[in-house]
Biopython code that builds the backbone (N, CA, C, O; Angstrom):
import numpy as np
from Bio.PDB.StructureBuilder import StructureBuilder

atoms = [
    (1, "MET", "N", (26.647, -1.952, 13.941)),
    (1, "MET", "CA", (25.379, -2.519, 13.039)),
    (1, "MET", "C", (24.007, -0.805, 13.779)),
    (1, "MET", "O", (23.528, -0.558, 14.886)),
    (2, "ASP", "N", (23.930, -0.199, 12.588)),
    (2, "ASP", "CA", (23.051, 0.865, 12.343)),
    (2, "ASP", "C", (21.251, 0.236, 11.662)),
    (2, "ASP", "O", (20.857, -0.543, 10.794)),
    (3, "GLU", "N", (20.593, 1.215, 12.769)),
    (3, "GLU", "CA", (19.161, 0.747, 12.523)),
    (3, "GLU", "C", (18.332, 1.633, 12.844)),
    (3, "GLU", "O", (18.134, 2.228, 13.904)),
    (4, "LEU", "N", (17.618, 1.704, 11.342)),
    (4, "LEU", "CA", (16.542, 2.719, 12.010)),
    (4, "LEU", "C", (15.371, 2.330, 12.126)),
    (4, "LEU", "O", (15.001, 1.632, 11.182)),
    (5, "ASN", "N", (14.139, 2.623, 13.442)),
    (5, "ASN", "CA", (12.914, 1.842, 13.036)),
    (5, "ASN", "C", (11.715, 3.413, 12.927)),
    (5, "ASN", "O", (11.727, 4.495, 13.513)),
    (6, "LEU", "N", (10.987, 2.933, 12.096)),
    (6, "LEU", "CA", (9.964, 4.191, 11.750)),
    (6, "LEU", "C", (8.581, 3.395, 11.833)),
    (6, "LEU", "O", (8.662, 2.449, 11.050)),
    (7, "LYS", "N", (7.570, 3.408, 12.360)),
    (7, "LYS", "CA", (6.290, 2.978, 12.611)),
    (7, "LYS", "C", (5.263, 4.792, 12.553)),
    (7, "LYS", "O", (5.434, 5.808, 13.226)),
    (8, "LEU", "N", (4.312, 4.495, 11.505)),
    (8, "LEU", "CA", (3.575, 5.066, 10.920)),
    (8, "LEU", "C", (2.399, 5.004, 11.732)),
    (8, "LEU", "O", (1.774, 3.984, 11.443)),
    (9, "SER", "N", (1.847, 5.662, 12.615)),
    (9, "SER", "CA", (0.855, 5.315, 13.573)),
    (9, "SER", "C", (-0.470, 6.165, 13.902)),
    (9, "SER", "O", (-1.512, 5.797, 14.444)),
    (10, "THR", "N", (-0.056, 7.538, 13.352)),
    (10, "THR", "CA", (-1.544, 8.680, 13.409)),
    (10, "THR", "C", (-1.996, 8.256, 12.202)),
    (10, "THR", "O", (-1.441, 7.644, 11.289)),
    (11, "LYS", "N", (-3.373, 8.786, 12.379)),
    (11, "LYS", "CA", (-4.266, 8.464, 10.981)),
    (11, "LYS", "C", (-4.535, 9.645, 9.778)),
    (11, "LYS", "O", (-5.134, 9.682, 8.704)),
    (12, "MET", "N", (-3.559, 10.784, 10.783)),
    (12, "MET", "CA", (-3.504, 11.769, 9.573)),
    (12, "MET", "C", (-2.469, 11.198, 8.275)),
    (12, "MET", "O", (-2.792, 11.212, 7.087)),
    (13, "MET", "N", (-0.951, 10.621, 8.913)),
    (13, "MET", "CA", (-0.215, 10.264, 8.414)),
    (13, "MET", "C", (-0.692, 8.996, 7.345)),
    (13, "MET", "O", (-0.779, 9.145, 6.126)),
    (14, "LYS", "N", (-1.007, 7.596, 8.153)),
    (14, "LYS", "CA", (-1.817, 6.775, 7.189)),
    (14, "LYS", "C", (-2.810, 6.845, 6.152)),
    (14, "LYS", "O", (-3.117, 5.967, 5.346)),
    (15, "GLY", "N", (-3.251, 7.957, 6.276)),
    (15, "GLY", "CA", (-4.256, 8.602, 5.321)),
    (15, "GLY", "C", (-3.608, 9.114, 4.091)),
    (15, "GLY", "O", (-4.104, 9.075, 2.965)),
    (16, "VAL", "N", (-2.509, 9.573, 4.397)),
    (16, "VAL", "CA", (-2.321, 10.563, 2.921)),
    (16, "VAL", "C", (-1.414, 9.432, 2.504)),
    (16, "VAL", "O", (-1.466, 9.662, 1.296)),
    (17, "ILE", "N", (-0.647, 8.417, 2.596)),
    (17, "ILE", "CA", (-0.093, 7.369, 2.057)),
    (17, "ILE", "C", (-1.051, 6.349, 1.742)),
    (17, "ILE", "O", (-0.748, 5.434, 0.977)),
    (18, "ALA", "N", (-2.091, 6.427, 2.228)),
    (18, "ALA", "CA", (-3.235, 5.391, 1.076)),
    (18, "ALA", "C", (-3.919, 5.673, 0.077)),
    (18, "ALA", "O", (-4.323, 4.945, -0.829)),
    (19, "LYS", "N", (-4.132, 7.495, 0.374)),
    (19, "LYS", "CA", (-4.396, 8.408, -0.687)),
    (19, "LYS", "C", (-3.327, 8.592, -2.081)),
    (19, "LYS", "O", (-3.395, 8.956, -3.256)),
    (20, "LEU", "N", (-2.550, 8.199, -1.322)),
    (20, "LEU", "CA", (-0.993, 8.408, -2.338)),
    (20, "LEU", "C", (-1.042, 6.911, -3.309)),
    (20, "LEU", "O", (-1.023, 6.839, -4.538)),
    (21, "LEU", "N", (-1.100, 5.975, -2.482)),
    (21, "LEU", "CA", (-1.469, 4.441, -3.142)),
    (21, "LEU", "C", (-2.068, 4.212, -3.922)),
    (21, "LEU", "O", (-1.710, 3.861, -5.046)),
    (22, "SER", "N", (-3.630, 4.417, -3.336)),
    (22, "SER", "CA", (-4.324, 4.314, -4.229)),
    (22, "SER", "C", (-4.625, 5.160, -5.530)),
    (22, "SER", "O", (-5.184, 4.448, -6.365)),
    (23, "LYS", "N", (-4.448, 6.331, -5.922)),
    (23, "LYS", "CA", (-3.698, 7.162, -7.159)),
    (23, "LYS", "C", (-2.680, 6.316, -7.700)),
    (23, "LYS", "O", (-2.888, 5.667, -8.725)),
    (24, "ILE", "N", (-1.490, 6.273, -7.022)),
    (24, "ILE", "CA", (-0.681, 5.562, -7.749)),
    (24, "ILE", "C", (-0.879, 4.053, -8.885)),
    (24, "ILE", "O", (-0.463, 3.879, -10.030)),
    (25, "ILE", "N", (-1.624, 3.216, -8.039)),
    (25, "ILE", "CA", (-2.504, 2.029, -8.477)),
    (25, "ILE", "C", (-3.650, 2.243, -9.616)),
    (25, "ILE", "O", (-3.684, 1.627, -10.681)),
    (26, "SER", "N", (-4.800, 3.463, -9.091)),
    (26, "SER", "CA", (-5.237, 3.600, -10.238)),
    (26, "SER", "C", (-4.211, 4.030, -11.280)),
    (26, "SER", "O", (-3.787, 3.035, -11.869)),
    (27, "ASP", "N", (-3.623, 5.246, -11.744)),
    (27, "ASP", "CA", (-2.985, 5.382, -12.604)),
    (27, "ASP", "C", (-1.808, 4.304, -13.370)),
    (27, "ASP", "O", (-1.213, 4.429, -14.440)),
    (28, "LYS", "N", (-1.767, 3.332, -12.443)),
    (28, "LYS", "CA", (-0.460, 2.017, -12.950)),
    (28, "LYS", "C", (-1.073, 1.225, -13.543)),
    (28, "LYS", "O", (-0.387, 0.663, -14.397)),
    (29, "LEU", "N", (-2.658, 0.717, -13.460)),
    (29, "LEU", "CA", (-2.915, -0.197, -13.534)),
    (29, "LEU", "C", (-4.742, 0.163, -13.889)),
    (29, "LEU", "O", (-5.476, -0.824, -13.937)),
    (30, "GLY", "N", (-5.184, 1.144, -14.050)),
    (30, "GLY", "CA", (-6.888, 1.478, -14.125)),
    (30, "GLY", "C", (-7.399, 1.463, -13.638)),
    (30, "GLY", "O", (-8.375, 2.164, -13.904)),
    (31, "CYS", "N", (-7.441, 0.493, -12.013)),
    (31, "CYS", "CA", (-8.255, 0.076, -11.422)),
    (31, "CYS", "C", (-8.402, 0.956, -10.309)),
    (31, "CYS", "O", (-7.384, 1.467, -9.841)),
    (32, "LYS", "N", (-9.768, 1.264, -9.706)),
    (32, "LYS", "CA", (-10.217, 2.138, -8.455)),
    (32, "LYS", "C", (-10.629, 1.845, -7.567)),
    (32, "LYS", "O", (-11.756, 1.370, -7.431)),
    (33, "LEU", "N", (-9.424, 2.152, -6.282)),
    (33, "LEU", "CA", (-9.557, 1.177, -5.749)),
    (33, "LEU", "C", (-9.799, 2.258, -4.252)),
    (33, "LEU", "O", (-9.497, 3.418, -4.533)),
    (34, "ASN", "N", (-10.274, 2.087, -2.759)),
    (34, "ASN", "CA", (-9.826, 2.653, -1.818)),
    (34, "ASN", "C", (-9.480, 2.147, -0.998)),
    (34, "ASN", "O", (-10.044, 1.063, -0.841)),
    (35, "ILE", "N", (-8.322, 2.524, 0.124)),
    (35, "ILE", "CA", (-7.066, 1.701, 0.445)),
    (35, "ILE", "C", (-6.789, 2.923, 1.753)),
    (35, "ILE", "O", (-6.357, 4.075, 1.812)),
    (36, "ARG", "N", (-7.508, 1.528, 3.041)),
    (36, "ARG", "CA", (-7.041, 2.032, 4.276)),
    (36, "ARG", "C", (-5.767, 1.432, 4.985)),
    (36, "ARG", "O", (-5.678, 0.204, 5.016)),
    (37, "LEU", "N", (-4.820, 2.163, 5.532)),
    (37, "LEU", "CA", (-3.814, 1.587, 5.459)),
    (37, "LEU", "C", (-3.799, 1.317, 7.890)),
    (37, "LEU", "O", (-3.793, 2.172, 8.775)),
    (38, "GLU", "N", (-3.800, -0.223, 7.964)),
    (38, "GLU", "CA", (-3.755, -0.336, 9.091)),
    (38, "GLU", "C", (-3.003, 0.253, 10.184)),
    (38, "GLU", "O", (-3.332, 1.005, 11.101)),
    (39, "GLN", "N", (-1.659, -0.406, 9.768)),
    (39, "GLN", "CA", (-0.389, -0.469, 10.991)),
    (39, "GLN", "C", (0.619, -0.177, 8.976)),
    (39, "GLN", "O", (0.208, -0.695, 7.938)),
    (40, "VAL", "N", (1.908, 0.774, 9.089)),
    (40, "VAL", "CA", (2.817, 0.740, 8.538)),
    (40, "VAL", "C", (4.150, 0.922, 9.351)),
    (40, "VAL", "O", (4.231, 1.864, 10.139)),
    (41, "ASP", "N", (5.224, 0.025, 9.179)),
    (41, "ASP", "CA", (6.147, -0.426, 10.215)),
    (41, "ASP", "C", (7.651, -0.093, 8.326)),
    (41, "ASP", "O", (7.554, -0.209, 7.104)),
    (42, "VAL", "N", (8.566, 0.250, 9.158)),
    (42, "VAL", "CA", (9.740, 0.753, 8.489)),
    (42, "VAL", "C", (10.771, 0.404, 8.950)),
    (42, "VAL", "O", (10.989, 1.044, 9.978)),
    (43, "VAL", "N", (11.855, -0.574, 8.635)),
    (43, "VAL", "CA", (12.460, -1.088, 9.258)),
    (43, "VAL", "C", (14.184, -0.753, 8.473)),
    (43, "VAL", "O", (14.285, -1.146, 7.310)),
    (44, "MET", "N", (14.980, -0.319, 8.867)),
    (44, "MET", "CA", (16.339, -0.255, 7.693)),
    (44, "MET", "C", (17.478, -1.095, 8.866)),
    (44, "MET", "O", (17.481, -0.786, 10.057)),
    (45, "THR", "N", (18.193, -1.932, 8.420)),
    (45, "THR", "CA", (19.370, -2.457, 9.135)),
    (45, "THR", "C", (20.228, -2.222, 8.433)),
    (45, "THR", "O", (19.707, -1.627, 7.490)),
    (46, "ASP", "N", (21.857, -2.352, 8.169)),
    (46, "ASP", "CA", (22.656, -1.805, 7.761)),
    (46, "ASP", "C", (22.731, -1.628, 6.438)),
    (46, "ASP", "O", (23.713, -1.989, 5.789)),
    (47, "GLY", "N", (21.626, -1.016, 5.890)),
    (47, "GLY", "CA", (21.194, -1.076, 4.450)),
    (47, "GLY", "C", (20.303, -1.401, 3.869)),
    (47, "GLY", "O", (20.106, -0.953, 2.739)),
    (48, "LYS", "N", (19.589, -2.163, 4.368)),
    (48, "LYS", "CA", (18.667, -3.146, 3.967)),
    (48, "LYS", "C", (16.886, -2.666, 4.807)),
    (48, "LYS", "O", (16.342, -2.752, 5.908)),
    (49, "MET", "N", (16.557, -2.115, 3.298)),
    (49, "MET", "CA", (14.723, -2.272, 4.141)),
    (49, "MET", "C", (14.238, -3.028, 4.236)),
    (49, "MET", "O", (14.385, -3.977, 3.465)),
    (50, "ASN", "N", (13.263, -3.037, 5.378)),
    (50, "ASN", "CA", (12.274, -3.614, 5.468)),
    (50, "ASN", "C", (10.890, -2.889, 5.714)),
    (50, "ASN", "O", (10.816, -2.031, 6.593)),
    (51, "LEU", "N", (9.856, -3.208, 4.990)),
    (51, "LEU", "CA", (8.441, -2.518, 4.833)),
    (51, "LEU", "C", (7.499, -3.335, 5.213)),
    (51, "LEU", "O", (7.107, -4.239, 4.475)),
    (52, "HIS", "N", (6.895, -3.072, 6.708)),
    (52, "HIS", "CA", (5.341, -4.123, 6.617)),
    (52, "HIS", "C", (4.656, -3.184, 6.502)),
    (52, "HIS", "O", (4.887, -1.980, 6.616)),
    (53, "THR", "N", (3.599, -3.859, 6.217)),
    (53, "THR", "CA", (2.183, -3.204, 5.647)),
    (53, "THR", "C", (0.982, -4.150, 5.876)),
    (53, "THR", "O", (0.761, -5.300, 5.498)),
    (54, "GLU", "N", (0.029, -2.948, 6.899)),
    (54, "GLU", "CA", (-1.127, -4.005, 6.813)),
    (54, "GLU", "C", (-2.370, -3.018, 6.323)),
    (54, "GLU", "O", (-2.727, -1.925, 6.763)),
    (55, "LEU", "N", (-2.987, -3.989, 5.030)),
    (55, "LEU", "CA", (-3.937, -2.657, 4.913)),
    (55, "LEU", "C", (-5.084, -3.185, 4.241)),
    (55, "LEU", "O", (-4.871, -4.295, 3.755)),
    (56, "ASN", "N", (-6.627, -2.578, 4.005)),
    (56, "ASN", "CA", (-8.060, -2.964, 3.668)),
    (56, "ASN", "C", (-7.878, -2.578, 2.312)),
    (56, "ASN", "O", (-6.996, -1.724, 2.219)),
    (57, "ALA", "N", (-8.508, -2.969, 0.984)),
    (57, "ALA", "CA", (-8.610, -2.239, 0.439)),
    (57, "ALA", "C", (-10.155, -2.993, -0.658)),
    (57, "ALA", "O", (-10.280, -4.131, -1.110)),
    (58, "ASP", "N", (-11.013, -1.890, -0.754)),
    (58, "ASP", "CA", (-12.257, -1.812, -1.579)),
    (58, "ASP", "C", (-12.669, -1.627, -2.409)),
    (58, "ASP", "O", (-12.819, -0.439, -2.694)),
    (59, "MET", "N", (-13.034, -2.442, -3.159)),
    (59, "MET", "CA", (-13.237, -2.264, -4.788)),
    (59, "MET", "C", (-14.478, -3.130, -5.503)),
    (59, "MET", "O", (-15.024, -4.009, -4.836)),
    (60, "THR", "N", (-14.910, -2.865, -6.868)),
    (60, "THR", "CA", (-15.812, -3.550, -7.339)),
    (60, "THR", "C", (-15.329, -4.445, -7.728)),
    (60, "THR", "O", (-14.099, -4.477, -7.670)),
    (61, "THR", "N", (-16.134, -5.718, -8.371)),
    (61, "THR", "CA", (-15.668, -7.195, -8.130)),
    (61, "THR", "C", (-15.393, -6.729, -10.037)),
    (61, "THR", "O", (-14.561, -7.502, -10.512)),
    (62, "ASP", "N", (-15.824, -5.866, -10.913)),
    (62, "ASP", "CA", (-14.868, -5.808, -12.186)),
    (62, "ASP", "C", (-14.334, -4.849, -11.995)),
    (62, "ASP", "O", (-14.212, -4.260, -13.069)),
    (63, "GLU", "N", (-13.702, -4.034, -10.795)),
    (63, "GLU", "CA", (-12.452, -3.963, -10.827)),
    (63, "GLU", "C", (-11.026, -4.548, -10.075)),
    (63, "GLU", "O", (-9.835, -4.241, -10.016)),
    (64, "PHE", "N", (-12.009, -5.662, -9.510)),
    (64, "PHE", "CA", (-11.193, -6.641, -9.022)),
    (64, "PHE", "C", (-10.589, -7.865, -10.099)),
    (64, "PHE", "O", (-9.493, -8.375, -9.869)),
    (65, "VAL", "N", (-11.249, -8.195, -11.050)),
    (65, "VAL", "CA", (-10.733, -8.663, -12.286)),
    (65, "VAL", "C", (-9.854, -7.876, -13.126)),
    (65, "VAL", "O", (-8.884, -8.263, -13.776)),
    (66, "LYS", "N", (-10.484, -6.369, -12.980)),
    (66, "LYS", "CA", (-9.401, -5.664, -13.619)),
    (66, "LYS", "C", (-8.122, -6.147, -13.421)),
    (66, "LYS", "O", (-7.503, -6.881, -14.191)),
    (67, "LEU", "N", (-7.644, -5.580, -12.053)),
    (67, "LEU", "CA", (-6.610, -6.071, -11.131)),
    (67, "LEU", "C", (-6.465, -7.380, -11.990)),
    (67, "LEU", "O", (-5.836, -7.343, -13.048)),
    (68, "LEU", "N", (-7.125, -8.690, -11.472)),
    (68, "LEU", "CA", (-5.873, -9.441, -11.575)),
    (68, "LEU", "C", (-5.976, -9.547, -13.056)),
    (68, "LEU", "O", (-5.492, -10.648, -13.321)),
    (69, "LYS", "N", (-6.382, -8.934, -14.226)),
    (69, "LYS", "CA", (-5.741, -9.489, -15.537)),
    (69, "LYS", "C", (-4.945, -8.059, -15.475)),
    (69, "LYS", "O", (-4.266, -8.041, -16.502)),
    (70, "SER", "N", (-4.697, -6.741, -14.671)),
    (70, "SER", "CA", (-3.512, -6.483, -14.884)),
    (70, "SER", "C", (-2.188, -6.878, -14.981)),
    (70, "SER", "O", (-1.316, -6.455, -15.739)),
    (71, "VAL", "N", (-2.123, -7.931, -13.935)),
    (71, "VAL", "CA", (-1.029, -8.381, -13.286)),
    (71, "VAL", "C", (-0.969, -10.118, -13.388)),
    (71, "VAL", "O", (-0.559, -10.998, -12.631)),
    (72, "GLY", "N", (-1.445, -10.105, -14.403)),
    (72, "GLY", "CA", (-1.691, -11.510, -15.271)),
    (72, "GLY", "C", (-2.375, -13.089, -14.792)),
    (72, "GLY", "O", (-2.422, -14.197, -15.326)),
    (73, "VAL", "N", (-2.815, -12.553, -13.601)),
    (73, "VAL", "CA", (-3.899, -13.940, -13.316)),
    (73, "VAL", "C", (-5.140, -13.504, -13.925)),
    (73, "VAL", "O", (-5.634, -12.385, -13.781)),
    (74, "ASP", "N", (-5.764, -14.760, -14.836)),
    (74, "ASP", "CA", (-6.651, -15.014, -15.600)),
    (74, "ASP", "C", (-7.911, -16.160, -15.128)),
    (74, "ASP", "O", (-8.827, -16.426, -15.907)),
]
sb = StructureBuilder()
sb.init_structure("model")
sb.init_model(0)
sb.init_chain("A")
sb.init_seg("    ")
for serial, (resi, resn, name, xyz) in enumerate(atoms, 1):
    if name == "N":
        sb.init_residue(resn, " ", resi, " ")
    sb.init_atom(name, np.array(xyz, "f"), 0.0, 1.0, " ", f" {name:<3s}", serial, name[0])
structure = sb.get_structure()
């Protein structure tokens, strides 16, 4: 059984990934938000990936409504 565990714990790495996620969401959905990652764990076992994240996102009410509409929730 092959297993790989990766836990991102440094503030710098979590910050880089959070900025990348914020940019992707902004470009794809047109919503501007500020993401802060609290925890990122990646586990790969026998070719299957499991990604666990804990994050906080700040946005305006208008941006939240826009986000909901972009994913089909009216």
